[in-house]
N, C-alpha and C positions, 0 to 999 in steps of 0.2 A: 190218558191222564188229563185231569182238569186242573188248571192253575188259575186262580182268581184273585183279583185285587180290586179295591173300590176306588173310584175316581170322582168323588162328589165333593171333596174339600180341597181343591187345588192349591189353596194358600197355606195348607198345613203340610210342612215338610216331612215330618216323621209319620204322622197319622195317615197321610195319603201318598205322598210322592215316594217315600222309601219303598213301599210295596210295589208301586208302578216301576220304579227303577230296577228293583230286583227281578221282577217278572221279565222285563225287557232284556236284562243281562242273561237270565236263564235261557230265554229264547235264542239269543245270539250264540250262546255256547252249544245248545242242543242242535242247532242247524248243521253244525259241522261234525256231529258225532253219529255213528251208526246207532239205530234205535229199533227195538222190537215194538214199542208202543208208539202210537201217535199222540200228539199233545194239542189241547185246546186251551188257549189263553183268553181269559175274559177280563176286560177293563170296563167295569160297569158302576153305576151309582149304587151306593150301599143299599141293601134291602130290596128296593123296588127293581133295581137292575138284575139282581140274582133271581128274584121271583119271576120277572118277565122272561128272562132267558130260559128258566126251567119250564115255564108254561109253553113257550114256543118250541121247545126241543124235547118234550117228554118222550117222544118215540125213540130218541137216541140215548136215553139215560142208561139203558141196560148195557151199553158199550163202555161206560165209564167204570174203570176198575179201581182207580186211586185218584185222590184229589188233595190239593193244598191251597189254603187261603193265606195270602201274604199281606202283612200289615205291621206297621210300627217296628221295622227291623233295623232302624238306624241309630237309636239312642244308645246310651252307655250301659244300659241294663243287661242282665243275662238273657240268653235265648230261652224262650218258653215255647213248648209244643203243647197244644191242646188237642186231646184225642177226639176222634170222630164219635158219633153216637154209638157206633158198634163197639168201640172201646178196645177191641183186639184185632182190628183189621190189619192187613199187611203193612199199610203205611204207618199205623200207630206203632207197630212193633219195630219197623225199620227206623223211624224217627228216634224212638227211645234208644235203640241200639247205637245209632250214629252219635247221638249226643253223649251217651255213656262213655264211648271210646274217644270222644273228641278232645278231652282234656280241658274243655271250657266249662265255666259255670253255666248251669242250665236248670230248668225245672219242667217237669211233666205235669200237665194239668188234666184232670178228668173232664169229661164233657159236661157242659151245662147248656141250657137253652137260651143263654144270654151271651152276647158278644157281637161278632161280625157275621159275614155271610155264611160261615160254616153252619149256623143255626138254620139257614134256609136249605142248604144242601143236605143237612142231616134231619130235616123234618120227617115225621114218621111215614108220610106218604111218598117220600123221595128216598131217604135213608142211604145216601151215597157214602162211601168210605172217604170222607173229606175231613182232614185235620187242619190245624192253623199253626203257622209259624210266626212268632212275633218276639218282641223283647219285653220291656216293662208293660204290664197289662194296661189297657186303656182305662182312663179315669183315676189311675193311682199315682200320676205325676202331675205337678202343678202346671206344666206347660200344655197339658192336654186340652185341645179345642180352644187355644188362645193364640194370640199373635206371637207369643214366645216360642211356638213350635215353628221355628225358622231354620235356615240352613246351618246356623251355629249349633243347633241342638242335635244335628245328625253328624255322625262320624264315618269317614270313608272306610276305616279299618273294620268297623262293625258291620257295614254293608258287605264288605269283602268276606267276613266270616260267615254271614248269613248266606251269601252266594255259594261258598264252599260247602256248607252243610246241606243246602238245597240240592246241589249237584250230586253230592254223595248219596243222598236219599234216593234220587232218581236212578243213580248208577246201581244201587243195590236192588231196587225194584226191577230194573232192566236185566240184571244178571242173575237174579234168584231163579232157582229151578230145582228139579228133583233128579237125582242120579242113581244109578244102579252099579254096585260093585260086581265086576265080572269075575272076580276070584274070591268069592265070599266065604270059603271054608278055611278059616284061620288066616293069619297074616301072610301076604305074599313077600317074597324076598325082594327087597327094594334095591339092594346094592347091585345085583347083577343086571338090573334094568336101568342103571345109571341115575337113579333118583337121588341117591345120597350126594351126588355132585351138585345137586340143586339146593341142598340144605344149607342154611346159615348164611354167613356173609361172604360167599364166594362171588365170582364175577357173573354168575348166572342169576336166576330170578330171586334167590334168597328165600326158597320155600321152607316153611317150618315143618320139621319131621312130625311134631305133635299134631299139626294141622292135617297132614296126610293121614296119620293114624286115625284121627277123628272122622275124617271124610270116609275112609275105607270102612270103618266100623259102623257108621250110621247110614251109609248109602244103600238102603234096602228098597228103594223105590217109593218110600213113604215120607221120608224126611227131606225137606228142602235144605238148601245151603244156609238159609237164615235159621232154620231149626237147629242145624248143627252148630252154627256160630254161637247161638244163644246158649245151647247146652254146654259147649266147650268153654264159654266165657272168653272167646277170641274175636278179633275183628273179622267182619265179613270178608274184607279184602284178602286176609290171610287164608281163609277157607276157600275163597274163590280161586286164588292162585294154585292152591294145592289140588283142587278138583281139576283144573285145566291141565296141570302137569300129569296127573294120574290118567286123565283121558288120553293125553298124548302118548302115554306108555301102555295103552290098551288095557288098563286096569279098571276103567270106569266108562259108563255109557250114560249120556244125557237122555232123560225121558222127555219126549217132546209133546206128549198128549195134552198138557195143560198150558203150553206156551202159546202166546198170541202170535199171529203172523207178523213177519217183519214189516216195519213201517218206516221206509226210507224216504218217503215223499216229503214235500214241504209241510211245515207245521200248520 
């Protein structure tokens, strides 16, 4: 996974430093978490930095599955996610899913060849699945590229919200996968397997019965957990918990063919 922010206007708190601060916070959180993916963090001058890194690392680009540009995440505006050039890449779908279920005001932007370094990562000869997370779009607020873009313009709670959303995006990408129902001919009896004890607000995991039914019905080796969450209109986390409970009770098997190798080494 590629995480990129620009470091060419150090006097601008929101336009530059908020993205840098968010990237550092993400790295600190991810270091202590188990990961399937490895992560590459880029702190580069806008445009020329991304172009130079791409030119020097073209032989590694096929390894990049998902990416996110971070910028302008500390002002009081709503979160904005700008899609990659592909438009329907996993990270585009995941970001839209997370923001939809976040309860926060947000906006999903279609890709355009104008903006920050996502336009370099999404140029036609590169075409990586890289989106952008920001708040108020650049150039649309009076503080943009002025001395008024100072620490008073940035809010700690807004940075915290951006961190939580970013980590949830990466969590979904880490945990998404395809499963197979091991009892696919009609619904299995859940009660005798103890699964009903996990349903609802009990002391256990609080698994949703509807989530379990959706996972059992859709786990045919073709649909990912994200596919199921989108079709069910449910949070990915609820679908993931249901899948893990069903696997524990021998009703589901995870397909490993498309899973990346575990990456527990340093970032």
